C-alpha positions as CSV (number, residue, x, y, z in Angstrom):
1,M,-65.5,86.5,-16.0
2,A,-62.7,85.2,-13.9
3,R,-60.4,82.3,-14.4
4,T,-61.6,79.2,-12.6
5,S,-59.5,77.6,-9.8
6,R,-60.7,74.1,-10.6
7,K,-58.9,71.8,-13.0
8,I,-59.8,72.3,-16.7
9,K,-61.0,69.0,-18.1
10,L,-59.7,68.3,-21.6
11,L,-60.4,65.3,-23.8
12,L,-58.0,64.7,-26.7
13,Y,-59.3,62.5,-29.5
14,S,-56.7,61.5,-32.1
15,I,-55.5,58.4,-33.8
16,N,-51.8,59.2,-33.0
17,F,-50.2,59.6,-29.6
18,A,-47.1,58.8,-27.6
19,P,-44.9,56.8,-27.6
20,E,-44.8,57.5,-31.3
21,L,-41.5,59.4,-31.8
22,T,-42.4,61.4,-34.9
23,G,-45.3,63.4,-36.4
24,I,-48.6,64.0,-34.8
25,G,-48.2,61.4,-32.1
26,K,-45.0,63.1,-30.8
27,Y,-46.7,66.5,-30.6
28,N,-49.9,65.1,-29.0
29,G,-47.8,63.4,-26.3
30,E,-45.7,66.5,-25.6
31,M,-48.9,68.7,-25.5
32,V,-50.7,66.3,-23.0
33,K,-47.6,66.1,-20.8
34,W,-47.4,69.9,-20.6
35,L,-51.1,70.3,-19.9
36,A,-51.1,67.7,-17.1
37,E,-48.0,69.3,-15.5
38,H,-49.9,72.6,-15.6
39,G,-53.0,71.4,-13.7
40,Y,-55.2,70.2,-16.5
41,D,-57.3,67.0,-16.0
42,V,-56.5,65.3,-19.3
43,R,-58.0,62.1,-20.9
44,V,-56.9,60.7,-24.3
45,V,-58.9,58.5,-26.6
46,T,-56.4,57.1,-29.2
47,A,-55.1,54.0,-31.0
48,P,-52.1,51.8,-30.2
49,P,-48.8,53.3,-31.5
50,Y,-48.0,52.3,-35.0
51,Y,-46.4,55.2,-36.8
52,P,-44.1,55.6,-38.7
53,H,-43.4,51.9,-39.1
54,W,-47.0,51.1,-39.9
55,K,-46.8,48.3,-37.4
56,I,-48.2,48.0,-33.9
57,Q,-45.4,48.6,-31.4
58,K,-44.4,45.8,-29.1
59,G,-46.4,45.7,-25.9
60,Y,-49.6,47.0,-27.5
61,S,-52.5,45.2,-29.2
62,A,-54.3,46.0,-32.4
63,Y,-57.4,44.1,-31.3
64,R,-58.0,44.9,-27.6
65,Y,-59.1,47.9,-25.7
66,G,-56.7,49.1,-23.0
67,M,-56.1,51.9,-20.5
68,E,-52.9,53.3,-19.2
69,H,-51.6,56.2,-17.1
70,W,-49.1,58.4,-19.0
71,N,-47.4,61.5,-17.5
72,G,-50.4,62.5,-15.5
73,A,-53.0,61.8,-18.1
74,K,-55.3,58.8,-18.6
75,V,-55.1,57.2,-22.0
76,W,-57.5,54.8,-23.6
77,R,-56.4,52.7,-26.6
78,C,-58.9,51.4,-29.1
79,P,-58.5,48.7,-31.7
80,L,-57.0,49.6,-35.1
81,W,-56.4,48.0,-38.4
82,V,-53.0,48.7,-39.8
83,P,-52.4,47.9,-43.5
84,K,-49.2,46.3,-44.6
85,A,-49.2,48.2,-47.9
86,D,-50.4,51.7,-48.5
87,S,-53.2,52.7,-50.8
88,G,-56.1,55.2,-50.8
89,T,-58.7,52.6,-50.0
90,K,-56.6,50.9,-47.3
91,R,-55.8,54.3,-45.7
92,L,-59.5,55.1,-45.4
93,L,-60.2,51.7,-43.9
94,H,-57.4,52.2,-41.5
95,L,-58.8,55.5,-40.3
96,F,-62.4,54.3,-40.1
97,S,-61.4,51.2,-38.2
98,F,-60.3,53.4,-35.4
99,A,-63.2,55.8,-35.8
100,L,-65.7,52.9,-35.3
101,S,-63.9,51.1,-32.5
102,S,-63.5,54.3,-30.5
103,I,-67.2,55.3,-30.6
104,P,-68.1,53.6,-27.3
105,V,-65.0,55.0,-25.5
106,L,-65.6,58.4,-26.9
107,I,-69.3,58.4,-25.7
108,R,-68.1,57.4,-22.3
109,H,-65.7,60.3,-22.0
110,M,-67.9,62.9,-23.6
111,I,-70.4,62.0,-20.8
112,W,-67.6,62.9,-18.4
113,R,-68.4,66.5,-19.7
114,P,-64.9,67.8,-20.6
115,D,-64.6,71.6,-20.9
116,V,-63.3,71.1,-24.4
117,C,-62.9,68.1,-26.7
118,L,-59.7,68.6,-28.8
119,V,-59.7,66.6,-32.1
120,V,-56.5,66.3,-34.0
121,E,-56.9,65.3,-37.7
122,P,-58.3,63.5,-39.7
123,P,-61.6,65.4,-39.5
124,I,-63.8,63.2,-41.8
125,A,-63.1,60.0,-39.8
126,L,-63.1,61.4,-36.3
127,S,-65.4,64.5,-36.4
128,P,-68.9,63.2,-37.0
129,M,-69.4,61.6,-33.5
130,V,-67.7,64.5,-31.8
131,V,-69.9,67.0,-33.6
132,L,-73.1,65.0,-32.7
133,L,-72.2,64.4,-29.0
134,S,-70.9,67.9,-28.4
135,K,-74.2,69.4,-29.6
136,L,-76.2,67.0,-27.4
137,L,-74.0,67.6,-24.3
138,R,-73.1,71.3,-25.0
139,I,-69.4,70.7,-25.0
140,K,-66.9,73.1,-26.6
141,T,-65.0,71.6,-29.5
142,W,-61.6,72.4,-31.0
143,L,-60.3,70.9,-34.3
144,H,-56.5,71.1,-34.8
145,V,-55.3,70.5,-38.4
146,Q,-51.7,69.2,-38.6
147,D,-52.0,68.2,-42.3
148,F,-54.6,68.8,-44.9
149,E,-54.6,65.1,-45.5
150,V,-57.7,65.0,-47.8
151,D,-56.3,67.6,-50.2
152,A,-52.9,65.9,-50.2
153,A,-54.5,62.5,-50.8
154,F,-56.1,63.8,-54.0
155,D,-53.1,65.8,-55.2
156,L,-50.7,63.0,-54.7
157,G,-52.9,60.4,-56.3
158,I,-53.5,58.4,-53.1
159,L,-57.2,59.0,-53.9
160,P,-58.5,59.1,-57.5
161,D,-58.9,62.7,-58.6
162,R,-62.4,62.3,-59.9
163,R,-64.3,65.6,-60.0
164,G,-67.5,64.3,-58.3
165,L,-65.6,62.3,-55.6
166,K,-63.3,65.2,-54.8
167,A,-66.1,67.6,-54.5
168,L,-68.1,65.3,-52.3
169,V,-65.2,64.5,-49.9
170,T,-63.8,68.0,-49.7
171,G,-67.3,69.4,-49.3
172,L,-67.9,67.0,-46.4
173,E,-64.6,67.9,-44.8
174,G,-65.3,71.6,-44.9
175,W,-68.8,71.1,-43.5
176,L,-67.5,69.2,-40.6
177,M,-64.7,71.8,-40.0
178,R,-67.4,74.5,-39.8
179,R,-69.2,72.6,-37.0
180,F,-66.3,73.1,-34.5
181,D,-66.2,76.1,-32.1
182,T,-62.4,76.6,-32.8
183,V,-60.3,75.4,-35.7
184,S,-56.5,75.8,-35.6
185,S,-53.5,74.9,-37.8
186,I,-49.7,75.1,-37.6
187,S,-48.8,77.9,-40.0
188,E,-50.3,81.1,-41.4
189,P,-50.7,79.7,-45.0
190,M,-52.5,76.7,-43.5
191,T,-54.9,79.0,-41.5
192,K,-55.6,80.8,-44.7
193,R,-56.6,77.5,-46.3
194,L,-59.1,77.0,-43.5
195,L,-60.7,80.3,-44.6
196,K,-61.0,78.8,-48.1
197,K,-62.8,75.9,-46.7
198,G,-65.4,78.2,-45.2
199,V,-64.3,78.3,-41.6
200,P,-65.2,81.7,-40.2
201,Q,-62.2,84.0,-39.4
202,G,-63.3,84.4,-35.8
203,R,-63.0,80.7,-35.1
204,I,-59.5,80.2,-36.6
205,R,-56.4,80.1,-34.4
206,L,-52.7,79.6,-35.1
207,F,-51.2,76.8,-33.0
208,P,-47.7,76.1,-34.4
209,N,-45.5,73.1,-33.7
210,W,-42.7,73.6,-31.3
211,V,-39.3,72.2,-30.3
212,D,-37.8,71.8,-26.8
213,I,-34.8,74.1,-27.3
214,S,-33.2,72.7,-24.1
215,E,-33.3,69.2,-25.6
216,I,-32.4,70.0,-29.2
217,H,-29.4,72.4,-29.3
218,P,-26.0,72.9,-30.9
219,L,-23.3,70.7,-29.5
220,P,-19.6,71.8,-29.1
221,E,-17.5,71.1,-32.2
222,N,-15.3,68.5,-30.4
223,I,-18.4,66.5,-29.4
224,R,-19.8,66.8,-33.0
225,N,-16.5,65.5,-34.4
226,D,-16.5,62.5,-32.0
227,I,-20.0,61.6,-33.1
228,R,-19.1,61.9,-36.8
229,R,-16.0,59.8,-36.3
230,D,-18.0,57.1,-34.5
231,M,-20.2,57.0,-37.6
232,G,-17.2,56.5,-39.9
233,F,-16.9,60.0,-41.3
234,K,-13.6,61.8,-41.7
235,D,-12.6,65.4,-41.2
236,G,-13.6,67.3,-44.4
237,D,-16.6,65.1,-45.2
238,L,-19.9,66.9,-45.8
239,V,-22.8,65.0,-44.1
240,V,-26.2,65.7,-45.6
241,L,-29.1,64.4,-43.5
242,Y,-32.8,63.7,-44.1
243,S,-34.5,62.6,-40.9
244,G,-38.2,61.9,-40.8
245,N,-41.0,60.0,-42.3
246,M,-40.3,58.2,-45.6
247,G,-43.7,58.5,-47.3
248,E,-45.2,59.7,-50.6
249,K,-45.4,63.4,-49.7
250,Q,-41.6,63.8,-49.3
251,G,-40.4,63.0,-52.8
252,L,-37.2,61.4,-51.4
253,N,-36.2,59.9,-54.7
254,T,-34.9,63.4,-55.5
255,I,-32.1,62.9,-53.0
256,L,-31.0,59.7,-54.8
257,E,-31.1,61.6,-58.2
258,T,-28.9,64.4,-56.6
259,A,-26.5,61.9,-55.1
260,E,-26.2,60.3,-58.6
261,Q,-25.4,63.7,-60.2
262,L,-22.8,64.5,-57.5
263,R,-21.3,60.9,-57.5
264,L,-17.8,62.2,-58.1
265,M,-17.8,64.3,-54.9
266,S,-16.6,61.4,-52.7
267,N,-16.6,63.6,-49.6
268,V,-20.4,64.2,-49.7
269,H,-22.3,61.6,-47.7
270,Y,-26.1,61.3,-47.6
271,I,-28.0,59.8,-44.6
272,L,-31.7,59.0,-44.8
273,C,-32.9,58.3,-41.3
274,G,-36.4,57.1,-40.4
275,E,-39.2,54.7,-41.5
276,G,-42.1,54.8,-43.9
277,V,-43.9,53.1,-46.8
278,V,-41.3,54.0,-49.4
279,K,-38.1,53.2,-47.5
280,K,-37.7,49.7,-48.9
281,K,-38.1,51.0,-52.5
282,L,-35.6,53.8,-51.9
283,M,-33.0,51.3,-50.5
284,E,-33.5,49.1,-53.6
285,Q,-33.0,52.1,-55.9
286,A,-29.9,53.2,-54.1
287,F,-28.4,49.7,-54.3
288,A,-29.3,49.4,-58.0
289,K,-27.6,52.7,-58.8
290,N,-24.6,51.7,-56.7
291,L,-24.9,54.8,-54.5
292,S,-22.4,53.7,-51.8
293,H,-22.3,57.2,-50.3
294,V,-26.1,57.0,-49.4
295,R,-26.7,55.4,-46.1
296,F,-30.1,54.4,-44.5
297,L,-30.6,54.4,-40.7
298,P,-33.6,53.3,-38.6
299,L,-35.6,55.8,-36.6
300,Q,-33.5,56.9,-33.7
301,P,-34.7,57.0,-30.1
302,A,-35.5,60.4,-28.6
303,E,-32.4,60.5,-26.5
304,K,-30.2,60.2,-29.6
305,L,-32.1,62.8,-31.7
306,N,-29.9,65.7,-30.7
307,E,-26.7,63.9,-31.6
308,L,-28.2,62.8,-34.9
309,L,-29.2,66.3,-35.9
310,N,-25.9,67.8,-34.8
311,M,-24.0,65.2,-36.9
312,A,-25.2,66.9,-40.1
313,D,-23.6,69.7,-41.9
314,V,-26.7,70.3,-44.0
315,H,-30.3,69.2,-43.3
316,L,-32.7,68.4,-46.1
317,L,-36.4,69.2,-46.0
318,M,-38.0,67.4,-48.8
319,Q,-41.5,67.8,-50.3
320,K,-43.3,67.1,-53.5
321,K,-44.8,70.0,-55.5
322,N,-48.5,69.1,-54.8
323,A,-47.9,68.6,-51.1
324,S,-45.9,71.7,-50.3
325,D,-48.7,74.0,-49.4
326,L,-50.7,71.3,-47.6
327,V,-48.3,70.4,-44.8
328,M,-45.8,72.0,-42.5
329,P,-43.2,69.3,-41.8
330,S,-42.8,68.7,-38.0
331,K,-39.1,67.9,-38.6
332,L,-38.3,71.5,-39.5
333,T,-38.4,72.6,-35.8
334,G,-35.7,70.2,-34.8
335,M,-33.5,71.1,-37.8
336,L,-33.7,74.8,-36.9
337,A,-33.1,74.2,-33.2
338,S,-30.0,72.1,-33.9
339,G,-28.2,75.1,-35.4
340,R,-27.3,73.5,-38.7
341,A,-27.9,74.8,-42.3
342,V,-31.1,73.8,-44.1
343,I,-31.9,73.2,-47.8
344,A,-35.7,73.2,-48.1
345,M,-37.7,72.2,-51.1
346,A,-40.7,74.6,-51.1
347,E,-42.7,76.7,-53.5
348,E,-43.3,80.5,-52.9
349,S,-46.1,81.5,-50.6
350,T,-45.9,78.1,-48.7
351,A,-45.3,77.9,-44.9
352,V,-41.9,76.3,-45.4
353,Y,-40.8,79.0,-47.8
354,H,-41.9,81.7,-45.4
355,V,-40.0,80.1,-42.4
356,I,-36.8,79.5,-44.3
357,E,-36.9,83.0,-45.8
358,Q,-37.7,84.7,-42.5
359,S,-35.1,82.7,-40.5
360,R,-32.3,82.9,-43.1
361,A,-31.5,79.3,-42.1
362,G,-30.5,78.1,-45.6
363,I,-31.4,77.8,-49.2
364,I,-34.8,77.3,-50.8
365,V,-35.0,75.2,-54.0
366,P,-38.0,74.1,-56.1
367,P,-39.6,70.8,-55.1
368,E,-38.5,67.7,-57.0
369,D,-35.7,69.5,-58.8
370,A,-32.6,67.4,-58.4
371,G,-30.4,69.8,-60.4
372,K,-31.3,72.8,-58.2
373,L,-30.7,70.6,-55.1
374,A,-27.3,69.7,-56.4
375,E,-26.5,73.4,-57.0
376,A,-27.5,74.3,-53.4
377,L,-25.4,71.5,-52.0
378,L,-22.4,72.6,-54.0
379,S,-22.8,76.1,-52.8
380,L,-22.9,75.1,-49.1
381,A,-20.2,72.5,-49.5
382,G,-17.9,75.2,-50.8
383,S,-18.3,77.5,-47.8
384,A,-18.1,76.4,-44.1
385,D,-18.7,80.1,-43.2
386,D,-22.0,80.2,-45.0
387,R,-23.1,76.9,-43.4
388,N,-22.2,78.2,-39.9
389,Q,-24.0,81.5,-40.5
390,C,-27.1,79.7,-41.7
391,G,-26.9,77.5,-38.6
392,T,-26.6,80.5,-36.3
393,F,-29.7,82.2,-37.9
394,A,-31.6,78.9,-37.6
395,R,-31.0,78.5,-33.9
396,E,-31.8,82.1,-33.2
397,Y,-35.2,81.8,-35.0
398,A,-36.0,78.6,-33.1
399,V,-35.3,80.1,-29.8
400,A,-37.4,83.3,-30.6
401,N,-40.4,81.6,-32.2
402,L,-40.6,77.8,-31.6
403,G,-39.9,77.2,-27.9
404,Y,-42.1,74.5,-26.3
405,N,-43.2,76.5,-23.3
406,S,-43.7,79.7,-25.3
407,V,-46.1,77.9,-27.7
408,M,-48.0,76.0,-25.0
409,N,-48.4,79.2,-22.9
410,K,-50.0,80.8,-26.0
411,F,-52.2,77.7,-26.3
412,Q,-53.4,78.2,-22.7
413,Q,-54.1,81.8,-23.4
414,T,-56.2,80.9,-26.4
415,M,-58.2,78.5,-24.2
416,Y,-59.1,81.4,-22.0
417,E,-60.0,83.6,-25.0
418,I,-62.5,81.0,-26.2
419,G,-64.1,80.7,-22.8
420,V,-62.5,77.5,-21.5
421,G,-61.3,77.8,-18.0
422,M,-63.5,80.8,-17.2
423,E,-66.4,81.0,-14.7
């Protein structure tokens, strides 16, 4: 078979999309932009942007359907209920509100007969209609798993860990996954988990997250120092940065515990940048403990991200124990590309552990262990040479393995391998 000269028609179906600046929405947006630029005819069925603030962004409606053109793609927005407080029940209602409101729009665009319908998590909410329509219309389907959200919800207590309920929900999830022609995830350990859920090996693909290494890159030292001085830091201060979602999976209270243990080290400053459901509680805890060297920043715009990441001497990648083998934090790619040292909380055999060990980008400590995190910080605080060496290794790994164009070119090759774009 030869590759077709016509445009490949791709339908993306996901609750998250640009202009969300973090997580799945960020990657969906960048993927669609690349595909449109490379000749794909792309349509998107999604919700109005709400993540990570859990609030509909200005200029969008939670109650009305809408259509827009975005970087060469056509995007349809469907109504969505966004809860003000997070819980297992509310999270499910949130997901299913979009799943239900998007059905008529999904049907319309499946009748468009795309070459492939790409579904990006969560499978239980979004997969049933895709599976049904694809069988009726003979459309190829691809499920991409960014997080094992169902497993994480049970392990973190977001959903009650009742044996019958867990067996029912995870069984349904696995059954739906096995109905897709192709199933991918973002790390080797996560693709192995797909095998455990019964997805045949021949259908599984690795589709890692990426970073634009031309946008996120090490800055000259004089520029870094100017940025740090503008933020109020002095020469000799050690800036420790967590940047990303502030949710249950991250275990960010461990940073506060560590800051309390190292309170006497007045030159160590902690910055927690981002939004999420636990941010308010963390700010209250930091205030109650009088942790004046802990600072909270709002989510930064994309054009400021490289400056933010370069400001740090040490990046923190935080995870809870039960979540560490279920997710591959998207923030890690930017940390590595910025060329700064990383301290990652990860258990052995997890994706994060594998990347940090392979890249030699920093130190790995057990999840939720404030004492070990303090030891790692003391180690890096005492040696600028070690920090710089870790940063050099981090950047080299990002350039070699995580480049945006490199990953997307491999995605396109996979499309041909599974018969999309062939005639």
